[in-house]
PyMOL commands that place a pseudoatom at each C-alpha (Angstrom):
pseudoatom trace, name=CA, resn=UNK, resi=1, chain=A, elem=C, hetatm=0, pos=[-18.276, 7.883, 7.824]
pseudoatom trace, name=CA, resn=UNK, resi=2, chain=A, elem=C, hetatm=0, pos=[-15.357, 9.285, 5.897]
pseudoatom trace, name=CA, resn=UNK, resi=3, chain=A, elem=C, hetatm=0, pos=[-16.237, 12.002, 3.431]
pseudoatom trace, name=CA, resn=UNK, resi=4, chain=A, elem=C, hetatm=0, pos=[-16.636, 10.800, -0.177]
pseudoatom trace, name=CA, resn=UNK, resi=5, chain=A, elem=C, hetatm=0, pos=[-14.060, 13.358, -1.315]
pseudoatom trace, name=CA, resn=UNK, resi=6, chain=A, elem=C, hetatm=0, pos=[-11.428, 11.969, 1.050]
pseudoatom trace, name=CA, resn=UNK, resi=7, chain=A, elem=C, hetatm=0, pos=[-12.052, 8.384, -0.082]
pseudoatom trace, name=CA, resn=UNK, resi=8, chain=A, elem=C, hetatm=0, pos=[-11.933, 9.386, -3.758]
pseudoatom trace, name=CA, resn=UNK, resi=9, chain=A, elem=C, hetatm=0, pos=[-8.689, 11.306, -3.205]
pseudoatom trace, name=CA, resn=UNK, resi=10, chain=A, elem=C, hetatm=0, pos=[-7.120, 8.372, -1.355]
pseudoatom trace, name=CA, resn=UNK, resi=11, chain=A, elem=C, hetatm=0, pos=[-8.073, 6.019, -4.172]
pseudoatom trace, name=CA, resn=UNK, resi=12, chain=A, elem=C, hetatm=0, pos=[-6.566, 8.413, -6.727]
pseudoatom trace, name=CA, resn=UNK, resi=13, chain=A, elem=C, hetatm=0, pos=[-3.319, 8.651, -4.771]
pseudoatom trace, name=CA, resn=UNK, resi=14, chain=A, elem=C, hetatm=0, pos=[-3.234, 4.865, -4.444]
pseudoatom trace, name=CA, resn=UNK, resi=15, chain=A, elem=C, hetatm=0, pos=[-4.147, 3.849, -7.999]
pseudoatom trace, name=CA, resn=UNK, resi=16, chain=A, elem=C, hetatm=0, pos=[-2.656, 6.737, -9.969]
pseudoatom trace, name=CA, resn=UNK, resi=17, chain=A, elem=C, hetatm=0, pos=[0.500, 6.793, -7.869]
pseudoatom trace, name=CA, resn=UNK, resi=18, chain=A, elem=C, hetatm=0, pos=[1.284, 3.107, -8.094]
pseudoatom trace, name=CA, resn=UNK, resi=19, chain=A, elem=C, hetatm=0, pos=[0.197, 2.657, -11.713]
pseudoatom trace, name=CA, resn=UNK, resi=20, chain=A, elem=C, hetatm=0, pos=[2.105, 5.761, -12.750]
pseudoatom trace, name=CA, resn=UNK, resi=21, chain=A, elem=C, hetatm=0, pos=[5.166, 4.774, -10.705]
pseudoatom trace, name=CA, resn=UNK, resi=22, chain=A, elem=C, hetatm=0, pos=[4.933, 8.211, -9.119]
pseudoatom trace, name=CA, resn=UNK, resi=23, chain=A, elem=C, hetatm=0, pos=[6.151, 8.206, -5.529]
pseudoatom trace, name=CA, resn=UNK, resi=24, chain=A, elem=C, hetatm=0, pos=[5.113, 11.843, -5.080]
pseudoatom trace, name=CA, resn=UNK, resi=25, chain=A, elem=C, hetatm=0, pos=[1.481, 11.052, -5.931]
pseudoatom trace, name=CA, resn=UNK, resi=26, chain=A, elem=C, hetatm=0, pos=[1.396, 8.116, -3.487]
pseudoatom trace, name=CA, resn=UNK, resi=27, chain=A, elem=C, hetatm=0, pos=[3.033, 10.169, -0.755]
pseudoatom trace, name=CA, resn=UNK, resi=28, chain=A, elem=C, hetatm=0, pos=[0.823, 13.226, -1.300]
pseudoatom trace, name=CA, resn=UNK, resi=29, chain=A, elem=C, hetatm=0, pos=[-1.795, 11.747, 1.020]
pseudoatom trace, name=CA, resn=UNK, resi=30, chain=A, elem=C, hetatm=0, pos=[0.614, 10.532, 3.716]
pseudoatom trace, name=CA, resn=UNK, resi=31, chain=A, elem=C, hetatm=0, pos=[1.130, 12.168, 7.134]
pseudoatom trace, name=CA, resn=UNK, resi=32, chain=A, elem=C, hetatm=0, pos=[4.604, 12.704, 8.570]
pseudoatom trace, name=CA, resn=UNK, resi=33, chain=A, elem=C, hetatm=0, pos=[3.964, 10.255, 11.419]
pseudoatom trace, name=CA, resn=UNK, resi=34, chain=A, elem=C, hetatm=0, pos=[2.610, 7.409, 9.253]
pseudoatom trace, name=CA, resn=UNK, resi=35, chain=A, elem=C, hetatm=0, pos=[2.908, 3.813, 10.459]
pseudoatom trace, name=CA, resn=UNK, resi=36, chain=A, elem=C, hetatm=0, pos=[3.067, 1.232, 7.665]
pseudoatom trace, name=CA, resn=UNK, resi=37, chain=A, elem=C, hetatm=0, pos=[2.944, -2.540, 8.017]
pseudoatom trace, name=CA, resn=UNK, resi=38, chain=A, elem=C, hetatm=0, pos=[3.426, -5.192, 5.327]
pseudoatom trace, name=CA, resn=UNK, resi=39, chain=A, elem=C, hetatm=0, pos=[4.993, -8.648, 5.064]
pseudoatom trace, name=CA, resn=UNK, resi=40, chain=A, elem=C, hetatm=0, pos=[7.201, -7.125, 2.337]
pseudoatom trace, name=CA, resn=UNK, resi=41, chain=A, elem=C, hetatm=0, pos=[8.931, -4.604, 4.662]
pseudoatom trace, name=CA, resn=UNK, resi=42, chain=A, elem=C, hetatm=0, pos=[11.798, -7.076, 5.345]
pseudoatom trace, name=CA, resn=UNK, resi=43, chain=A, elem=C, hetatm=0, pos=[12.840, -6.717, 1.701]
pseudoatom trace, name=CA, resn=UNK, resi=44, chain=A, elem=C, hetatm=0, pos=[13.949, -3.199, 2.527]
pseudoatom trace, name=CA, resn=UNK, resi=45, chain=A, elem=C, hetatm=0, pos=[15.049, -3.629, 6.137]
pseudoatom trace, name=CA, resn=UNK, resi=46, chain=A, elem=C, hetatm=0, pos=[16.810, -6.983, 5.763]
pseudoatom trace, name=CA, resn=UNK, resi=47, chain=A, elem=C, hetatm=0, pos=[15.260, -8.031, 9.081]
pseudoatom trace, name=CA, resn=UNK, resi=48, chain=A, elem=C, hetatm=0, pos=[12.515, -10.691, 8.779]
pseudoatom trace, name=CA, resn=UNK, resi=49, chain=A, elem=C, hetatm=0, pos=[11.093, -9.612, 12.159]
pseudoatom trace, name=CA, resn=UNK, resi=50, chain=A, elem=C, hetatm=0, pos=[10.707, -5.965, 11.145]
pseudoatom trace, name=CA, resn=UNK, resi=51, chain=A, elem=C, hetatm=0, pos=[7.381, -5.698, 9.310]
pseudoatom trace, name=CA, resn=UNK, resi=52, chain=A, elem=C, hetatm=0, pos=[6.511, -2.118, 10.300]
pseudoatom trace, name=CA, resn=UNK, resi=53, chain=A, elem=C, hetatm=0, pos=[7.944, 1.196, 9.159]
pseudoatom trace, name=CA, resn=UNK, resi=54, chain=A, elem=C, hetatm=0, pos=[7.368, 4.425, 11.067]
pseudoatom trace, name=CA, resn=UNK, resi=55, chain=A, elem=C, hetatm=0, pos=[7.651, 7.904, 9.602]
pseudoatom trace, name=CA, resn=UNK, resi=56, chain=A, elem=C, hetatm=0, pos=[7.303, 9.619, 6.255]
pseudoatom trace, name=CA, resn=UNK, resi=57, chain=A, elem=C, hetatm=0, pos=[10.900, 9.335, 5.007]
pseudoatom trace, name=CA, resn=UNK, resi=58, chain=A, elem=C, hetatm=0, pos=[11.303, 5.584, 5.671]
pseudoatom trace, name=CA, resn=UNK, resi=59, chain=A, elem=C, hetatm=0, pos=[7.877, 4.918, 4.130]
pseudoatom trace, name=CA, resn=UNK, resi=60, chain=A, elem=C, hetatm=0, pos=[8.782, 6.966, 1.051]
pseudoatom trace, name=CA, resn=UNK, resi=61, chain=A, elem=C, hetatm=0, pos=[11.971, 4.920, 0.701]
pseudoatom trace, name=CA, resn=UNK, resi=62, chain=A, elem=C, hetatm=0, pos=[9.919, 1.718, 0.961]
pseudoatom trace, name=CA, resn=UNK, resi=63, chain=A, elem=C, hetatm=0, pos=[7.498, 2.849, -1.776]
pseudoatom trace, name=CA, resn=UNK, resi=64, chain=A, elem=C, hetatm=0, pos=[10.345, 3.890, -4.080]
pseudoatom trace, name=CA, resn=UNK, resi=65, chain=A, elem=C, hetatm=0, pos=[12.139, 0.577, -3.467]
pseudoatom trace, name=CA, resn=UNK, resi=66, chain=A, elem=C, hetatm=0, pos=[8.944, -1.373, -4.208]
pseudoatom trace, name=CA, resn=UNK, resi=67, chain=A, elem=C, hetatm=0, pos=[8.464, 0.456, -7.494]
pseudoatom trace, name=CA, resn=UNK, resi=68, chain=A, elem=C, hetatm=0, pos=[12.043, -0.376, -8.530]
pseudoatom trace, name=CA, resn=UNK, resi=69, chain=A, elem=C, hetatm=0, pos=[11.680, -4.048, -7.580]
pseudoatom trace, name=CA, resn=UNK, resi=70, chain=A, elem=C, hetatm=0, pos=[8.435, -4.746, -9.423]
pseudoatom trace, name=CA, resn=UNK, resi=71, chain=A, elem=C, hetatm=0, pos=[8.374, -2.974, -12.789]
pseudoatom trace, name=CA, resn=UNK, resi=72, chain=A, elem=C, hetatm=0, pos=[5.325, -3.153, -15.046]
pseudoatom trace, name=CA, resn=UNK, resi=73, chain=A, elem=C, hetatm=0, pos=[2.853, -4.082, -12.304]
pseudoatom trace, name=CA, resn=UNK, resi=74, chain=A, elem=C, hetatm=0, pos=[-0.663, -2.681, -12.621]
pseudoatom trace, name=CA, resn=UNK, resi=75, chain=A, elem=C, hetatm=0, pos=[-3.127, -2.244, -9.776]
pseudoatom trace, name=CA, resn=UNK, resi=76, chain=A, elem=C, hetatm=0, pos=[-6.889, -2.054, -9.908]
pseudoatom trace, name=CA, resn=UNK, resi=77, chain=A, elem=C, hetatm=0, pos=[-9.072, -1.190, -6.949]
pseudoatom trace, name=CA, resn=UNK, resi=78, chain=A, elem=C, hetatm=0, pos=[-11.892, -3.726, -6.980]
pseudoatom trace, name=CA, resn=UNK, resi=79, chain=A, elem=C, hetatm=0, pos=[-13.811, -2.433, -3.946]
pseudoatom trace, name=CA, resn=UNK, resi=80, chain=A, elem=C, hetatm=0, pos=[-13.637, 0.149, -1.186]
pseudoatom trace, name=CA, resn=UNK, resi=81, chain=A, elem=C, hetatm=0, pos=[-15.089, -0.242, 2.307]
pseudoatom trace, name=CA, resn=UNK, resi=82, chain=A, elem=C, hetatm=0, pos=[-15.472, 2.875, 4.425]
pseudoatom trace, name=CA, resn=UNK, resi=83, chain=A, elem=C, hetatm=0, pos=[-15.748, 3.489, 8.155]
pseudoatom trace, name=CA, resn=UNK, resi=84, chain=A, elem=C, hetatm=0, pos=[-15.381, 6.510, 10.405]
pseudoatom trace, name=CA, resn=UNK, resi=85, chain=A, elem=C, hetatm=0, pos=[-11.591, 6.872, 10.110]
pseudoatom trace, name=CA, resn=UNK, resi=86, chain=A, elem=C, hetatm=0, pos=[-10.604, 4.052, 7.780]
pseudoatom trace, name=CA, resn=UNK, resi=87, chain=A, elem=C, hetatm=0, pos=[-11.002, 2.862, 4.246]
pseudoatom trace, name=CA, resn=UNK, resi=88, chain=A, elem=C, hetatm=0, pos=[-10.156, -0.618, 3.019]
pseudoatom trace, name=CA, resn=UNK, resi=89, chain=A, elem=C, hetatm=0, pos=[-9.160, -0.968, -0.608]
pseudoatom trace, name=CA, resn=UNK, resi=90, chain=A, elem=C, hetatm=0, pos=[-9.537, -4.457, -2.033]
pseudoatom trace, name=CA, resn=UNK, resi=91, chain=A, elem=C, hetatm=0, pos=[-7.362, -4.668, -5.116]
pseudoatom trace, name=CA, resn=UNK, resi=92, chain=A, elem=C, hetatm=0, pos=[-5.763, -6.844, -7.747]
pseudoatom trace, name=CA, resn=UNK, resi=93, chain=A, elem=C, hetatm=0, pos=[-2.090, -6.744, -8.725]
pseudoatom trace, name=CA, resn=UNK, resi=94, chain=A, elem=C, hetatm=0, pos=[-1.544, -7.601, -12.375]
pseudoatom trace, name=CA, resn=UNK, resi=95, chain=A, elem=C, hetatm=0, pos=[2.033, -8.744, -13.010]
pseudoatom trace, name=CA, resn=UNK, resi=96, chain=A, elem=C, hetatm=0, pos=[3.716, -8.602, -16.420]
pseudoatom trace, name=CA, resn=UNK, resi=97, chain=A, elem=C, hetatm=0, pos=[3.937, -12.424, -16.551]
pseudoatom trace, name=CA, resn=UNK, resi=98, chain=A, elem=C, hetatm=0, pos=[0.140, -12.714, -16.331]
pseudoatom trace, name=CA, resn=UNK, resi=99, chain=A, elem=C, hetatm=0, pos=[-0.110, -13.512, -12.618]
pseudoatom trace, name=CA, resn=UNK, resi=100, chain=A, elem=C, hetatm=0, pos=[-2.830, -11.765, -10.659]
pseudoatom trace, name=CA, resn=UNK, resi=101, chain=A, elem=C, hetatm=0, pos=[-2.703, -11.468, -6.868]
pseudoatom trace, name=CA, resn=UNK, resi=102, chain=A, elem=C, hetatm=0, pos=[-5.286, -9.894, -4.622]
pseudoatom trace, name=CA, resn=UNK, resi=103, chain=A, elem=C, hetatm=0, pos=[-4.913, -7.874, -1.472]
pseudoatom trace, name=CA, resn=UNK, resi=104, chain=A, elem=C, hetatm=0, pos=[-6.643, -5.488, 0.876]
pseudoatom trace, name=CA, resn=UNK, resi=105, chain=A, elem=C, hetatm=0, pos=[-5.089, -2.412, 2.432]
pseudoatom trace, name=CA, resn=UNK, resi=106, chain=A, elem=C, hetatm=0, pos=[-6.548, -0.851, 5.550]
pseudoatom trace, name=CA, resn=UNK, resi=107, chain=A, elem=C, hetatm=0, pos=[-5.831, 2.881, 5.626]
pseudoatom trace, name=CA, resn=UNK, resi=108, chain=A, elem=C, hetatm=0, pos=[-6.599, 5.106, 8.624]
pseudoatom trace, name=CA, resn=UNK, resi=109, chain=A, elem=C, hetatm=0, pos=[-6.606, 8.868, 8.204]
pseudoatom trace, name=CA, resn=UNK, resi=110, chain=A, elem=C, hetatm=0, pos=[-6.395, 11.809, 10.575]
pseudoatom trace, name=CA, resn=UNK, resi=111, chain=A, elem=C, hetatm=0, pos=[-8.835, 14.745, 10.755]
pseudoatom trace, name=CA, resn=UNK, resi=112, chain=A, elem=C, hetatm=0, pos=[-7.155, 16.340, 7.716]
pseudoatom trace, name=CA, resn=UNK, resi=113, chain=A, elem=C, hetatm=0, pos=[-7.565, 13.214, 5.583]
pseudoatom trace, name=CA, resn=UNK, resi=114, chain=A, elem=C, hetatm=0, pos=[-3.857, 12.326, 5.728]
pseudoatom trace, name=CA, resn=UNK, resi=115, chain=A, elem=C, hetatm=0, pos=[-2.844, 8.685, 6.067]
pseudoatom trace, name=CA, resn=UNK, resi=116, chain=A, elem=C, hetatm=0, pos=[-1.533, 7.919, 9.566]
pseudoatom trace, name=CA, resn=UNK, resi=117, chain=A, elem=C, hetatm=0, pos=[-1.724, 4.121, 9.419]
pseudoatom trace, name=CA, resn=UNK, resi=118, chain=A, elem=C, hetatm=0, pos=[-1.523, 1.748, 6.445]
pseudoatom trace, name=CA, resn=UNK, resi=119, chain=A, elem=C, hetatm=0, pos=[-1.674, -2.017, 6.812]
pseudoatom trace, name=CA, resn=UNK, resi=120, chain=A, elem=C, hetatm=0, pos=[-1.370, -4.463, 3.912]
pseudoatom trace, name=CA, resn=UNK, resi=121, chain=A, elem=C, hetatm=0, pos=[-3.168, -7.794, 3.803]
pseudoatom trace, name=CA, resn=UNK, resi=122, chain=A, elem=C, hetatm=0, pos=[-2.825, -10.537, 1.211]
pseudoatom trace, name=CA, resn=UNK, resi=123, chain=A, elem=C, hetatm=0, pos=[-4.747, -13.632, 0.208]
pseudoatom trace, name=CA, resn=UNK, resi=124, chain=A, elem=C, hetatm=0, pos=[-3.903, -16.453, 2.578]
pseudoatom trace, name=CA, resn=UNK, resi=125, chain=A, elem=C, hetatm=0, pos=[-1.675, -18.650, 0.445]
pseudoatom trace, name=CA, resn=UNK, resi=126, chain=A, elem=C, hetatm=0, pos=[1.310, -19.367, 2.723]
pseudoatom trace, name=CA, resn=UNK, resi=127, chain=A, elem=C, hetatm=0, pos=[3.647, -20.863, 0.133]
pseudoatom trace, name=CA, resn=UNK, resi=128, chain=A, elem=C, hetatm=0, pos=[2.821, -18.242, -2.500]
pseudoatom trace, name=CA, resn=UNK, resi=129, chain=A, elem=C, hetatm=0, pos=[3.334, -15.383, -0.033]
pseudoatom trace, name=CA, resn=UNK, resi=130, chain=A, elem=C, hetatm=0, pos=[6.637, -16.861, 1.181]
pseudoatom trace, name=CA, resn=UNK, resi=131, chain=A, elem=C, hetatm=0, pos=[7.980, -16.945, -2.372]
pseudoatom trace, name=CA, resn=UNK, resi=132, chain=A, elem=C, hetatm=0, pos=[7.037, -13.297, -2.913]
pseudoatom trace, name=CA, resn=UNK, resi=133, chain=A, elem=C, hetatm=0, pos=[8.667, -12.203, 0.349]
pseudoatom trace, name=CA, resn=UNK, resi=134, chain=A, elem=C, hetatm=0, pos=[11.925, -14.001, -0.411]
pseudoatom trace, name=CA, resn=UNK, resi=135, chain=A, elem=C, hetatm=0, pos=[12.327, -12.477, -3.908]
for i in range(1, 135): cmd.bond("trace and resi %d" % i, "trace and resi %d" % (i + 1))
show_as sticks, trace
zoom trace
């Protein structure tokens, strides 16, 4: 199982970084060779088939772009599930218009506790997800 300290640190980077709109805090736990996958990646790449980003710099750009696109969003981690190399954060996104969306991010870390793989998952609501992706 992952060490409690690593899981707590990852949660802090995730929650404090996103809620504080602080890219440096989010990226503090990320390895140089990170692989990130999300249905929202095409917003940055412009290619609907490209849903994965590889490398620290492109991922940092993605996080910064996301923070610019969605101001005043608040995240709350509702649960954490831990395995040997991964943690899954189940969370709620609270939008300024009152909408709440849920998701789960699977995060795999290396031996130093740095994030090497991050995959985003969202509630299966095809039409709702399509409208978010196209924004």
